[in-house]
Chimera marker file (.cmm) of the C-alpha trace (Angstrom):
<marker_set name="trace">
<marker id="1" x="150.844" y="-5.573" z="118.532" r="1" g="1" b="0" radius="0.5"/>
<marker id="2" x="149.517" y="-7.462" z="121.546" r="1" g="1" b="0" radius="0.5"/>
<marker id="3" x="150.098" y="-6.260" z="125.089" r="1" g="1" b="0" radius="0.5"/>
<marker id="4" x="153.153" y="-7.760" z="126.761" r="1" g="1" b="0" radius="0.5"/>
<marker id="5" x="152.052" y="-9.972" z="129.616" r="1" g="1" b="0" radius="0.5"/>
<marker id="6" x="153.242" y="-8.595" z="132.934" r="1" g="1" b="0" radius="0.5"/>
<marker id="7" x="153.986" y="-5.091" z="131.607" r="1" g="1" b="0" radius="0.5"/>
<marker id="8" x="151.332" y="-2.845" z="133.165" r="1" g="1" b="0" radius="0.5"/>
<marker id="9" x="152.967" y="0.364" z="131.917" r="1" g="1" b="0" radius="0.5"/>
<marker id="10" x="149.604" y="1.624" z="130.646" r="1" g="1" b="0" radius="0.5"/>
<marker id="11" x="148.306" y="1.346" z="134.237" r="1" g="1" b="0" radius="0.5"/>
<marker id="12" x="151.223" y="3.369" z="135.611" r="1" g="1" b="0" radius="0.5"/>
<marker id="13" x="152.478" y="5.998" z="133.159" r="1" g="1" b="0" radius="0.5"/>
<marker id="14" x="149.362" y="7.826" z="131.924" r="1" g="1" b="0" radius="0.5"/>
<marker id="15" x="146.949" y="9.953" z="133.884" r="1" g="1" b="0" radius="0.5"/>
<marker id="16" x="143.326" y="8.828" z="134.036" r="1" g="1" b="0" radius="0.5"/>
<marker id="17" x="140.875" y="11.693" z="134.413" r="1" g="1" b="0" radius="0.5"/>
<marker id="18" x="137.737" y="9.595" z="134.839" r="1" g="1" b="0" radius="0.5"/>
<marker id="19" x="136.780" y="8.068" z="138.197" r="1" g="1" b="0" radius="0.5"/>
<marker id="20" x="137.751" y="4.497" z="139.027" r="1" g="1" b="0" radius="0.5"/>
<marker id="21" x="136.564" y="2.365" z="141.931" r="1" g="1" b="0" radius="0.5"/>
<marker id="22" x="138.630" y="3.535" z="144.897" r="1" g="1" b="0" radius="0.5"/>
<marker id="23" x="140.034" y="6.431" z="142.868" r="1" g="1" b="0" radius="0.5"/>
<marker id="24" x="137.127" y="8.885" z="142.509" r="1" g="1" b="0" radius="0.5"/>
<marker id="25" x="139.337" y="11.587" z="140.982" r="1" g="1" b="0" radius="0.5"/>
<marker id="26" x="141.160" y="9.279" z="138.582" r="1" g="1" b="0" radius="0.5"/>
<marker id="27" x="144.929" y="8.989" z="138.892" r="1" g="1" b="0" radius="0.5"/>
<marker id="28" x="147.889" y="11.194" z="138.068" r="1" g="1" b="0" radius="0.5"/>
<marker id="29" x="150.534" y="10.222" z="135.545" r="1" g="1" b="0" radius="0.5"/>
<marker id="30" x="153.251" y="8.022" z="136.992" r="1" g="1" b="0" radius="0.5"/>
<marker id="31" x="151.079" y="6.689" z="139.817" r="1" g="1" b="0" radius="0.5"/>
<marker id="32" x="150.262" y="2.994" z="139.855" r="1" g="1" b="0" radius="0.5"/>
<marker id="33" x="146.538" y="2.282" z="139.458" r="1" g="1" b="0" radius="0.5"/>
<marker id="34" x="145.006" y="0.599" z="142.504" r="1" g="1" b="0" radius="0.5"/>
<marker id="35" x="143.644" y="-2.095" z="140.195" r="1" g="1" b="0" radius="0.5"/>
<marker id="36" x="147.000" y="-3.198" z="138.796" r="1" g="1" b="0" radius="0.5"/>
<marker id="37" x="147.751" y="-6.568" z="140.362" r="1" g="1" b="0" radius="0.5"/>
<marker id="38" x="151.172" y="-7.733" z="141.526" r="1" g="1" b="0" radius="0.5"/>
<marker id="39" x="151.247" y="-9.771" z="138.305" r="1" g="1" b="0" radius="0.5"/>
<marker id="40" x="150.874" y="-6.446" z="136.410" r="1" g="1" b="0" radius="0.5"/>
<marker id="41" x="147.356" y="-7.304" z="135.206" r="1" g="1" b="0" radius="0.5"/>
<marker id="42" x="144.282" y="-5.056" z="135.270" r="1" g="1" b="0" radius="0.5"/>
<marker id="43" x="141.810" y="-6.315" z="137.846" r="1" g="1" b="0" radius="0.5"/>
<marker id="44" x="139.044" y="-4.303" z="136.143" r="1" g="1" b="0" radius="0.5"/>
<marker id="45" x="139.641" y="-5.898" z="132.729" r="1" g="1" b="0" radius="0.5"/>
<marker id="46" x="136.281" y="-6.766" z="131.168" r="1" g="1" b="0" radius="0.5"/>
<marker id="47" x="134.341" y="-5.059" z="133.977" r="1" g="1" b="0" radius="0.5"/>
<marker id="48" x="131.868" y="-2.224" z="133.349" r="1" g="1" b="0" radius="0.5"/>
<marker id="49" x="133.725" y="-0.077" z="135.933" r="1" g="1" b="0" radius="0.5"/>
<marker id="50" x="136.840" y="-0.046" z="133.768" r="1" g="1" b="0" radius="0.5"/>
<marker id="51" x="137.305" y="3.477" z="132.338" r="1" g="1" b="0" radius="0.5"/>
<marker id="52" x="136.794" y="3.896" z="128.600" r="1" g="1" b="0" radius="0.5"/>
<marker id="53" x="140.314" y="5.331" z="128.232" r="1" g="1" b="0" radius="0.5"/>
<marker id="54" x="141.667" y="2.010" z="129.510" r="1" g="1" b="0" radius="0.5"/>
<marker id="55" x="139.350" y="-0.141" z="127.396" r="1" g="1" b="0" radius="0.5"/>
<marker id="56" x="140.185" y="1.901" z="124.293" r="1" g="1" b="0" radius="0.5"/>
<marker id="57" x="143.976" y="1.660" z="124.731" r="1" g="1" b="0" radius="0.5"/>
<marker id="58" x="145.644" y="-0.358" z="121.980" r="1" g="1" b="0" radius="0.5"/>
<marker id="59" x="149.223" y="-1.526" z="122.308" r="1" g="1" b="0" radius="0.5"/>
<marker id="60" x="151.494" y="-0.155" z="119.603" r="1" g="1" b="0" radius="0.5"/>
<marker id="61" x="155.271" y="-0.246" z="119.190" r="1" g="1" b="0" radius="0.5"/>
<marker id="62" x="155.360" y="3.589" z="119.061" r="1" g="1" b="0" radius="0.5"/>
<marker id="63" x="153.704" y="3.758" z="122.485" r="1" g="1" b="0" radius="0.5"/>
<marker id="64" x="154.897" y="0.543" z="124.122" r="1" g="1" b="0" radius="0.5"/>
<marker id="65" x="158.437" y="0.275" z="122.813" r="1" g="1" b="0" radius="0.5"/>
<marker id="66" x="160.391" y="-2.912" z="123.413" r="1" g="1" b="0" radius="0.5"/>
<marker id="67" x="159.900" y="-3.512" z="127.150" r="1" g="1" b="0" radius="0.5"/>
<marker id="68" x="158.154" y="-2.131" z="130.251" r="1" g="1" b="0" radius="0.5"/>
<marker id="69" x="160.789" y="0.543" z="130.963" r="1" g="1" b="0" radius="0.5"/>
<marker id="70" x="160.569" y="1.734" z="127.364" r="1" g="1" b="0" radius="0.5"/>
<marker id="71" x="156.757" y="1.764" z="127.564" r="1" g="1" b="0" radius="0.5"/>
<marker id="72" x="156.744" y="3.813" z="130.778" r="1" g="1" b="0" radius="0.5"/>
<marker id="73" x="159.146" y="6.310" z="129.209" r="1" g="1" b="0" radius="0.5"/>
<marker id="74" x="157.215" y="6.543" z="125.923" r="1" g="1" b="0" radius="0.5"/>
<marker id="75" x="153.754" y="6.714" z="127.482" r="1" g="1" b="0" radius="0.5"/>
<marker id="76" x="155.088" y="9.351" z="129.889" r="1" g="1" b="0" radius="0.5"/>
<marker id="77" x="156.395" y="11.343" z="126.936" r="1" g="1" b="0" radius="0.5"/>
<marker id="78" x="153.022" y="11.090" z="125.144" r="1" g="1" b="0" radius="0.5"/>
<marker id="79" x="151.331" y="12.151" z="128.388" r="1" g="1" b="0" radius="0.5"/>
<marker id="80" x="153.492" y="15.301" z="128.548" r="1" g="1" b="0" radius="0.5"/>
<marker id="81" x="153.062" y="16.101" z="124.846" r="1" g="1" b="0" radius="0.5"/>
<marker id="82" x="149.267" y="15.865" z="125.014" r="1" g="1" b="0" radius="0.5"/>
<marker id="83" x="148.725" y="17.548" z="128.406" r="1" g="1" b="0" radius="0.5"/>
<marker id="84" x="146.311" y="20.450" z="128.206" r="1" g="1" b="0" radius="0.5"/>
<link id1="1" id2="2" r="1" g="1" b="0" radius="0.2"/>
<link id1="2" id2="3" r="1" g="1" b="0" radius="0.2"/>
<link id1="3" id2="4" r="1" g="1" b="0" radius="0.2"/>
<link id1="4" id2="5" r="1" g="1" b="0" radius="0.2"/>
<link id1="5" id2="6" r="1" g="1" b="0" radius="0.2"/>
<link id1="6" id2="7" r="1" g="1" b="0" radius="0.2"/>
<link id1="7" id2="8" r="1" g="1" b="0" radius="0.2"/>
<link id1="8" id2="9" r="1" g="1" b="0" radius="0.2"/>
<link id1="9" id2="10" r="1" g="1" b="0" radius="0.2"/>
<link id1="10" id2="11" r="1" g="1" b="0" radius="0.2"/>
<link id1="11" id2="12" r="1" g="1" b="0" radius="0.2"/>
<link id1="12" id2="13" r="1" g="1" b="0" radius="0.2"/>
<link id1="13" id2="14" r="1" g="1" b="0" radius="0.2"/>
<link id1="14" id2="15" r="1" g="1" b="0" radius="0.2"/>
<link id1="15" id2="16" r="1" g="1" b="0" radius="0.2"/>
<link id1="16" id2="17" r="1" g="1" b="0" radius="0.2"/>
<link id1="17" id2="18" r="1" g="1" b="0" radius="0.2"/>
<link id1="18" id2="19" r="1" g="1" b="0" radius="0.2"/>
<link id1="19" id2="20" r="1" g="1" b="0" radius="0.2"/>
<link id1="20" id2="21" r="1" g="1" b="0" radius="0.2"/>
<link id1="21" id2="22" r="1" g="1" b="0" radius="0.2"/>
<link id1="22" id2="23" r="1" g="1" b="0" radius="0.2"/>
<link id1="23" id2="24" r="1" g="1" b="0" radius="0.2"/>
<link id1="24" id2="25" r="1" g="1" b="0" radius="0.2"/>
<link id1="25" id2="26" r="1" g="1" b="0" radius="0.2"/>
<link id1="26" id2="27" r="1" g="1" b="0" radius="0.2"/>
<link id1="27" id2="28" r="1" g="1" b="0" radius="0.2"/>
<link id1="28" id2="29" r="1" g="1" b="0" radius="0.2"/>
<link id1="29" id2="30" r="1" g="1" b="0" radius="0.2"/>
<link id1="30" id2="31" r="1" g="1" b="0" radius="0.2"/>
<link id1="31" id2="32" r="1" g="1" b="0" radius="0.2"/>
<link id1="32" id2="33" r="1" g="1" b="0" radius="0.2"/>
<link id1="33" id2="34" r="1" g="1" b="0" radius="0.2"/>
<link id1="34" id2="35" r="1" g="1" b="0" radius="0.2"/>
<link id1="35" id2="36" r="1" g="1" b="0" radius="0.2"/>
<link id1="36" id2="37" r="1" g="1" b="0" radius="0.2"/>
<link id1="37" id2="38" r="1" g="1" b="0" radius="0.2"/>
<link id1="38" id2="39" r="1" g="1" b="0" radius="0.2"/>
<link id1="39" id2="40" r="1" g="1" b="0" radius="0.2"/>
<link id1="40" id2="41" r="1" g="1" b="0" radius="0.2"/>
<link id1="41" id2="42" r="1" g="1" b="0" radius="0.2"/>
<link id1="42" id2="43" r="1" g="1" b="0" radius="0.2"/>
<link id1="43" id2="44" r="1" g="1" b="0" radius="0.2"/>
<link id1="44" id2="45" r="1" g="1" b="0" radius="0.2"/>
<link id1="45" id2="46" r="1" g="1" b="0" radius="0.2"/>
<link id1="46" id2="47" r="1" g="1" b="0" radius="0.2"/>
<link id1="47" id2="48" r="1" g="1" b="0" radius="0.2"/>
<link id1="48" id2="49" r="1" g="1" b="0" radius="0.2"/>
<link id1="49" id2="50" r="1" g="1" b="0" radius="0.2"/>
<link id1="50" id2="51" r="1" g="1" b="0" radius="0.2"/>
<link id1="51" id2="52" r="1" g="1" b="0" radius="0.2"/>
<link id1="52" id2="53" r="1" g="1" b="0" radius="0.2"/>
<link id1="53" id2="54" r="1" g="1" b="0" radius="0.2"/>
<link id1="54" id2="55" r="1" g="1" b="0" radius="0.2"/>
<link id1="55" id2="56" r="1" g="1" b="0" radius="0.2"/>
<link id1="56" id2="57" r="1" g="1" b="0" radius="0.2"/>
<link id1="57" id2="58" r="1" g="1" b="0" radius="0.2"/>
<link id1="58" id2="59" r="1" g="1" b="0" radius="0.2"/>
<link id1="59" id2="60" r="1" g="1" b="0" radius="0.2"/>
<link id1="60" id2="61" r="1" g="1" b="0" radius="0.2"/>
<link id1="61" id2="62" r="1" g="1" b="0" radius="0.2"/>
<link id1="62" id2="63" r="1" g="1" b="0" radius="0.2"/>
<link id1="63" id2="64" r="1" g="1" b="0" radius="0.2"/>
<link id1="64" id2="65" r="1" g="1" b="0" radius="0.2"/>
<link id1="65" id2="66" r="1" g="1" b="0" radius="0.2"/>
<link id1="66" id2="67" r="1" g="1" b="0" radius="0.2"/>
<link id1="67" id2="68" r="1" g="1" b="0" radius="0.2"/>
<link id1="68" id2="69" r="1" g="1" b="0" radius="0.2"/>
<link id1="69" id2="70" r="1" g="1" b="0" radius="0.2"/>
<link id1="70" id2="71" r="1" g="1" b="0" radius="0.2"/>
<link id1="71" id2="72" r="1" g="1" b="0" radius="0.2"/>
<link id1="72" id2="73" r="1" g="1" b="0" radius="0.2"/>
<link id1="73" id2="74" r="1" g="1" b="0" radius="0.2"/>
<link id1="74" id2="75" r="1" g="1" b="0" radius="0.2"/>
<link id1="75" id2="76" r="1" g="1" b="0" radius="0.2"/>
<link id1="76" id2="77" r="1" g="1" b="0" radius="0.2"/>
<link id1="77" id2="78" r="1" g="1" b="0" radius="0.2"/>
<link id1="78" id2="79" r="1" g="1" b="0" radius="0.2"/>
<link id1="79" id2="80" r="1" g="1" b="0" radius="0.2"/>
<link id1="80" id2="81" r="1" g="1" b="0" radius="0.2"/>
<link id1="81" id2="82" r="1" g="1" b="0" radius="0.2"/>
<link id1="82" id2="83" r="1" g="1" b="0" radius="0.2"/>
<link id1="83" id2="84" r="1" g="1" b="0" radius="0.2"/>
</marker_set>
């Protein structure tokens, strides 16, 4: 599955524990990443500052569902199920 253009759920729903430019402590789940543009695109895409967790993310129907709302719900659920 390819990412849906303009979705950005993977930049909102999950927590990111590694530092990002402007977010030295990462970001909590459900908080919009500072680098998510108004077009819902990652402004760090392809940059060395992009966290590995973001670069390694692969869109999948089980994680992304059928639309952005579904993706936010599903990624949020995965976040809760895998929280330490």
